C-alpha positions as CSV (number, residue, x, y, z in Angstrom):
1,X,-13.3,13.4,-8.0
2,X,-16.2,13.0,-6.1
3,X,-17.7,9.9,-4.8
4,X,-21.1,10.4,-6.5
5,X,-19.0,9.3,-9.5
6,X,-18.4,5.8,-8.2
7,X,-20.6,3.1,-8.3
8,X,-22.1,1.0,-5.1
9,X,-20.0,-2.4,-3.9
10,X,-22.8,-4.1,-5.5
11,X,-22.7,-2.5,-9.4
12,X,-18.6,-2.7,-8.8
13,X,-18.5,-6.7,-8.2
14,X,-20.4,-7.4,-11.1
15,X,-18.6,-4.6,-13.4
16,X,-15.5,-3.5,-11.8
17,X,-14.1,-1.9,-15.0
18,X,-16.3,1.0,-13.6
19,X,-14.3,2.0,-10.5
20,X,-12.5,5.3,-11.5
21,X,-8.8,4.8,-11.5
22,X,-8.3,7.7,-9.7
23,X,-9.7,6.4,-6.3
24,X,-6.3,4.3,-6.3
25,X,-4.1,7.1,-5.8
26,X,-6.7,8.2,-2.0
27,X,-5.2,8.6,0.8
28,X,-5.3,9.4,4.5
29,X,-9.2,10.8,4.9
30,X,-10.1,10.7,1.2
31,X,-9.2,7.0,1.1
32,X,-11.6,6.0,4.8
33,X,-14.5,7.9,3.3
34,X,-13.9,5.9,-0.2
35,X,-14.0,2.9,1.7
36,X,-16.7,3.7,4.3
37,X,-18.8,4.7,1.0
38,X,-18.1,0.9,-0.5
39,X,-18.2,-1.3,3.0
40,X,-19.4,1.0,5.9
41,X,-17.9,3.2,8.3
42,X,-16.9,0.3,10.7
43,X,-15.0,-1.6,8.4
44,X,-13.3,1.6,7.3
45,X,-12.2,2.3,11.0
46,X,-10.6,-0.8,11.1
47,X,-8.6,-0.1,8.6
48,X,-7.8,3.6,10.1
49,X,-7.1,2.0,13.4
50,X,-4.2,0.0,11.6
51,X,-3.1,3.2,9.6
52,X,-3.7,1.2,6.3
53,X,-4.4,4.6,4.6
54,X,-3.9,3.7,0.9
55,X,-4.9,1.1,-1.5
56,X,-1.4,-0.5,-2.0
57,X,-0.9,-1.2,1.7
58,X,-4.5,-2.4,1.7
59,X,-3.6,-4.7,-1.4
60,X,-0.7,-5.9,0.4
61,X,-2.2,-6.5,3.9
62,X,-2.8,-9.8,4.4
63,X,-5.8,-10.2,6.8
64,X,-7.2,-6.9,8.3
65,X,-9.0,-8.8,10.6
66,X,-6.0,-10.2,12.1
67,X,-5.9,-6.7,14.3
68,X,-9.0,-7.6,16.3
69,X,-7.3,-11.1,17.5
70,X,-4.4,-9.5,19.5
71,X,-4.0,-8.9,22.9
72,X,-5.0,-4.8,22.2
73,X,-7.0,-2.9,25.3
74,X,-8.4,-0.1,24.1
75,X,-12.1,1.3,23.7
76,X,-11.8,2.3,19.6
77,X,-10.6,-1.8,19.0
78,X,-13.3,-3.1,21.6
79,X,-16.1,-1.4,19.8
80,X,-14.8,-2.7,16.7
81,X,-14.9,-6.3,18.1
82,X,-18.7,-5.7,19.2
83,X,-19.1,-4.8,15.4
84,X,-17.2,-7.0,13.2
85,X,-16.8,-10.6,15.1
86,X,-19.3,-13.1,16.0
87,X,-18.7,-15.3,20.0
88,X,-19.7,-18.9,19.1
89,X,-19.2,-21.8,21.5
90,X,-17.2,-21.0,25.0
91,X,-15.6,-17.9,24.3
92,X,-13.9,-18.1,20.7
93,X,-14.9,-15.5,18.4
94,X,-15.0,-15.2,14.8
95,X,-15.7,-12.6,12.0
96,X,-19.0,-12.5,10.5
97,X,-19.2,-13.6,7.3
98,X,-20.9,-10.5,5.9
99,X,-17.7,-8.7,7.3
100,X,-15.3,-10.7,5.3
101,X,-17.2,-11.3,2.8
102,X,-17.7,-7.4,2.0
103,X,-13.9,-6.9,2.4
104,X,-12.9,-9.7,-0.1
105,X,-15.6,-8.4,-2.5
106,X,-13.4,-4.7,-2.3
107,X,-10.3,-6.8,-2.5
108,X,-11.1,-8.3,-5.9
109,X,-12.4,-5.1,-7.2
110,X,-9.3,-3.4,-6.3
111,X,-7.1,-5.8,-7.7
112,X,-8.7,-5.7,-11.1
113,X,-8.5,-2.0,-11.1
114,X,-4.6,-2.4,-10.3
115,X,-4.4,-4.9,-13.3
116,X,-5.8,-2.5,-15.2
117,X,-2.9,0.2,-14.7
118,X,-0.1,-2.7,-14.8
119,X,-1.2,-4.0,-18.0
120,X,-2.7,-1.2,-19.9
121,X,0.2,0.9,-18.8
122,X,-2.4,3.8,-17.9
123,X,-1.6,6.7,-16.6
124,X,-3.9,8.3,-13.7
125,X,-5.3,11.8,-15.1
126,X,-7.6,13.3,-12.1
127,X,-9.2,16.2,-13.3
128,X,-8.6,18.2,-10.0
129,X,-5.0,18.5,-8.5
130,X,-5.1,15.6,-5.7
131,X,-2.8,15.9,-2.6
132,X,-1.8,12.2,-3.1
133,X,0.7,10.2,-0.6
134,X,2.9,7.5,0.4
135,X,1.5,4.5,-1.3
136,X,0.6,5.5,-4.5
137,X,0.8,3.1,-7.4
138,X,3.0,4.2,-10.5
139,X,3.4,2.8,-13.8
140,X,5.4,-0.5,-14.1
141,X,7.4,1.0,-16.4
142,X,8.6,4.4,-15.2
143,X,9.4,7.4,-18.1
144,X,11.7,10.0,-17.5
145,X,9.8,13.0,-16.9
146,X,10.7,16.6,-17.3
147,X,11.8,18.8,-14.1
148,X,8.2,20.8,-14.5
149,X,6.4,17.7,-13.5
150,X,8.2,18.0,-10.2
151,X,7.9,21.8,-9.7
152,X,5.5,21.3,-6.6
153,X,8.3,19.7,-4.8
154,X,12.0,20.2,-4.2
155,X,14.5,17.3,-4.5
156,X,14.6,17.2,-0.7
157,X,10.9,16.9,-0.7
158,X,10.8,14.5,-2.8
159,X,13.7,12.6,-0.8
160,X,12.1,13.2,2.5
161,X,8.6,11.4,0.8
162,X,10.7,8.6,-0.7
163,X,12.2,8.0,2.7
164,X,8.9,8.4,4.8
165,X,7.5,5.6,2.3
166,X,9.5,3.2,3.0
167,X,9.5,3.8,6.7
168,X,6.1,3.2,6.6
169,X,6.0,0.3,4.5
170,X,8.9,-2.0,5.9
171,X,7.5,-1.3,9.3
172,X,4.4,-3.3,7.8
173,X,6.7,-6.3,6.3
174,X,5.6,-8.8,8.6
175,X,1.9,-8.9,6.6
176,X,4.0,-9.8,3.3
177,X,7.6,-10.7,4.1
178,X,7.2,-12.8,7.2
179,X,10.3,-11.2,8.2
180,X,10.7,-9.9,12.2
181,X,12.5,-7.4,13.2
182,X,13.1,-6.0,9.6
183,X,13.8,-2.7,9.2
184,X,15.3,-0.6,6.0
185,X,17.4,2.2,6.3
186,X,19.1,4.6,4.1
187,X,22.7,4.0,3.2
188,X,22.5,0.3,5.8
189,X,20.1,-1.5,3.3
190,X,19.8,0.7,0.6
191,X,21.2,3.8,-1.2
192,X,18.8,6.4,-2.9
193,X,19.8,8.9,-5.5
194,X,17.3,11.6,-6.1
195,X,19.4,14.1,-7.9
196,X,18.2,17.4,-10.1
197,X,19.9,17.1,-13.7
198,X,19.3,18.7,-16.9
199,X,15.4,18.8,-17.7
200,X,15.2,15.4,-15.6
201,X,15.2,14.3,-12.0
202,X,17.4,10.9,-11.2
203,X,15.8,8.8,-9.2
204,X,16.9,5.2,-8.0
205,X,17.5,2.8,-5.4
206,X,20.6,0.3,-4.9
207,X,19.3,-2.4,-2.8
208,X,21.5,-4.2,-0.4
209,X,22.1,-7.3,-3.2
210,X,23.4,-4.7,-5.7
211,X,20.7,-4.3,-7.8
212,X,19.5,-1.0,-9.2
213,X,16.0,0.0,-9.3
214,X,14.4,2.8,-11.0
215,X,12.0,4.6,-8.9
216,X,8.3,5.5,-10.7
217,X,6.6,8.5,-10.4
218,X,3.0,9.4,-10.2
219,X,1.9,12.8,-11.7
220,X,4.3,15.1,-9.2
221,X,5.4,12.6,-6.5
222,X,8.0,9.9,-7.1
223,X,7.0,6.5,-5.6
224,X,9.2,3.8,-4.2
225,X,6.7,0.5,-5.5
226,X,9.2,-0.6,-7.8
227,X,11.3,-1.0,-5.0
228,X,9.0,-2.7,-2.9
229,X,8.4,-5.5,-5.9
230,X,12.0,-5.8,-5.8
231,X,12.2,-7.0,-2.5
232,X,9.0,-8.9,-2.7
233,X,10.5,-10.8,-5.7
234,X,12.3,-14.2,-6.1
235,X,15.1,-12.3,-7.3
236,X,16.3,-10.3,-4.0
237,X,18.9,-12.2,-2.7
238,X,19.2,-9.9,0.3
239,X,15.2,-10.6,1.5
240,X,16.0,-14.0,0.2
241,X,19.2,-14.4,2.5
242,X,17.2,-12.8,5.4
243,X,14.3,-15.8,5.2
244,X,17.2,-18.5,4.9
245,X,18.7,-17.0,8.3
246,X,15.5,-17.0,9.9
247,X,14.7,-20.1,8.9
248,X,17.7,-21.9,10.2
249,X,17.6,-19.9,13.7
250,X,14.0,-21.5,13.7
251,X,15.4,-24.7,13.2
252,X,18.1,-24.9,15.6
253,X,16.3,-23.6,18.4
């Protein structure tokens, strides 16, 4: 996929269905190039310094501009502040309206595209093999696939990929779970099953709340996005318990 096939932001705002669904699976440099194409290099760099490297992570991030107001002293962040923020009375800073509007427009377009996948149950079929990564979106109801689908990766590769995804995701939890010191560790907080069977790969995660979640897939990689959705849902008793304990701890202080 080339960016020349992607309409500009202004056109996508009025015709969001024109966004190629392949863009939802771009990661790392391809993702940052895609963001730069739509909203400019400065906003793309803002995502890069925060390691927001894919559409799912971007959609799950509460406020991409929050980073600029943290006590971080480095040259790159200072340059971003100069470009993206506006100084008002005294030393107060606010995000320039144009920058916040661009991000809001981008998020709206990406959410519409994500909804298209979940509602229509579409499979993204790229014309060329792309090296997809961590947080690629899966279909809402994963299907059992033949082993040939995974021929490019071994079972150990799939397992290691999933564990890295989960580790990265849990490190960003405060953006959407509002939990402090939250970490997901295999065998302590979940049991990961990835086994090669006869013509199929068994793949599931058992949460600490005893729920068993079937893992989805995107092309040749397994993805734990169904597990993320479970953790964010009201049905996960484990996360609900952590939230309750944290609330009680704050109350007792």
